[in-house]
Every structure is written in C-alpha cells, then in structure tokens.
N, C-alpha and C positions, 0 to 999 in steps of 0.2 A: 478542442483539446480538453481532456479531463485534467483535474488537478493531480490526482493520484490514480494509478492503475495497479491493481493487485494481480500479479502473474500467478496463475494456478496450475500450469503444467511445465514439466521439465524441459521440453523442447523449446518453449518460448523463453524460459529462464536462461537456458544455454545460449540462445541467440542474443538476448539482451546483455548477458554478462561477458560475451566475447569482447575483448578489449577494443578492437576497431569499431565494432558495431555499437558498443556502449558509447564511444566517443561520437559517433555519428548521431546517435539518439540525442545526446546532449546538444549537439550543433543544430538539430532539427527542432529546437524550441521555437526557432524562427524558420518558416518555410524556406526551402532551398531546392535547387535542382542538383543533379549529380555533378554537373560541371562546376556549379558554385561551391558545392561541398569539397570537391576535389582540390580546388585552389585554396580553400580555407585550411584543410587538413594536410595538404601536401602529398596526396596520393593520386595515382592515375584515375581518370574518370571511369574507366572500365572496372577497376577494382572497387571503387565506391559504388558503382551501379550494381555490381555483384552482391555486395553486402546489403544495399538498399532493398534488393529483390528478396533477400532472405528475411529482412526485417518486415517487409510488407506482407510476405506470406504468413508471418506469425501475427499480423495485426498490430505490430508495434509502430508502424508508420502508415499514414494515410495520404491519399492524393488530396492536395490543397487546391491545385489548379493545373490547367494545361495551357502552355503558351505556344502559339504557332509562329514560326519563323520560316517564311516561304513554305517549302514542302516538308519541313521538319516540325515535329511536335515535341516540345520540351515539357517533361513532367516535373512539377514542383511538389515535393513531399513535405510532410510535417509529422513530428512525433505524435503519437496518439494520446500522450499524457505528458505533463510537466515533470512528473517523477514516477518511478516504478518501485514497487515493493514485491519481493518474492514471498509468497505464502510458505510458511513452514511445512505445509502439507505436500509441497512439491518434493521435499526430501523424504518425508515419512508421514503416513496418515496419522500415526499416533503423536506426531510433533505438535499437532494442533488439536489434541484431544485431552483436555484436563482430566477426564474421567479415567484415563489410563494411569494416573498417578494418584494414589490414595492420600498422600500427605499434602493437605491443603496449605500447610505452613512452609512448604519447600519452594526453593527457587525453580525447580523443574515444573511444579504445578503452575506457578505464576507465568513462566515462559509459555507453557502449553495454553494457558488461558489467554495470553496476549496473542498467540497464534490463532486461536479460535476467533478472537475479535477481528483480526486481520482477514481471515477467511470469510467470516459471516458478513462483515461490513463491506468487504470488497465485492461479494456477490450481490448484496443489496444495492450498493452504489451503481453497479453495472445495470441492474434491472431498472433502477430509478432513472438513470441517465438515458437508457434506451426508450423509456416511456415519457421522457421529458418532465419527470417529476423530481422534486427535491426530497432527499432522504432525511427524515426527522431524527436528529441525534442530539445528545447532550454530553458535553465533556467538561469535567472539572479537573484541573491540573494545578496543583499548588505545592508549596514546600512547607514543611513544618520541622522545627528542630526540637527533638526530645532530649531532655536533660538526663533521663535515665530509662532503663528498661521498664521500670514500674510506670513511668509517665506514658511510655508507648503502649503498654498493656491497658492502662486506664483509658487512654484515648480510643483504643480499639474497642473496648467494652462500651464506651459512650456512643461511638459512631455506630456500632452494631445495633444498639438499642434504638437510636434515632432512625436508622434505616428500617428496622422492623416496624416501628410506629408509622413511618411515612408509607411504607408498603401496605400495611393494614388499612390505612386511611384511603389510599387511592386505588388499590387493586380491585378489579371487578372480574369475576370469572368469565364474563361475556365480552370483556375488553380485548383490544389487540395486544398480544403479549410483547413485551420489550425485555431485553436482557440488561441488567444493571450489574456492572463490574466495578468494584472498589479495590484498588491495589495500593500497596505501599512497599517501597524498597529504599535502602540507603542510596543517596546520590553518589555516583562514581566520582572519584577525584578527577579534577580537570587537569589535563596535561599542560605543562608550561612550555 
C-alpha cells in the first residue's frame, strides 16, 4: 500500500469520490472481504461487491489474498493507498499549469503551482514505487509571523538572495534537474 496516491483521471476520481466507494476505501486500510465489509458498513454483500469491482477496475483496491473455504474462494482486498489526492489537472489542464497565470504574486498562480507539484510528484512517486526506488525529495514547512508588510517584503528579498546564491553554488548544467518551489501564504483561521 502506498502512502499517497495522486488520482490523474476523471473516471478514477469519480469512483473514489462516490460516497459509498469512498467509505469502502477508508475501511480497506485494513484488508477485508466483501462479506466482512458488508457487516462493518451495514450494506448487503452483493452491493459491497458491486462497488468493490468498480474500485478494483480503477486500480483503487488490490487483491491482498485469497482464502479458500471448501469450494469457495473468498477474495480479500485492500486499498491501493492510505490516502488519495485528486490532481487539479483532472478538472482542467490549466489548473496545474502556473504558466497559464502571468501574475506570480497571485493566489491563482500559487494554487496552479501547488497543482503542478501534486501532478509531478505523483507521477514521479508512481514511477519510483513501480521500480522499487525511493523518490528523493526535500520539504521545508515552517511558520513565520511578520509584524508588517515591510518585514514580509524584506524577508522575501533576503530569501530570494539566499536561494539565488545557493542555486549558483550547487547548480551544474550536466546535473539531474530538480524543481525548487518556495511558497508563502497567510495561515487560514482555525475553526473553533
């Protein structure tokens, strides 16, 4: 089971987002048969089996094992990932294309940039997983409180200069290219 799977097509997204199927995916963090799931979620086994087949056809669940009981084979399924993220490209190709938005200071640009990160890292993670390799990533996530817009602007200038210096120091034209994204946004207010 993967940690996170990025869903890249509308049909798979629709299957994962359908309420009964979404609930079954959540239940399948632990492998289970259709009969076991039916008793857990309070639905008829046939109805659960119908939804499991749709999820399996989309690659959202996989066969974990088969149990034999006399002449009957019970299939035990498991979700293909612990969590799922739908790529913004499923809705619109430009949703994950920051180049479609010229204003690099806008929220739209930042959302498109985040969408591109989801799309690219999802594809790379699938490729790494299928080859049994680990995907090299770096993530920095922190909070900073700015007293004023001037402080925020000064911080942005210093960070930009530091990134330019580090990039110049470590960049090699013949090296393997990596994408570095630095983003900042106000934290949303927490709901009480």
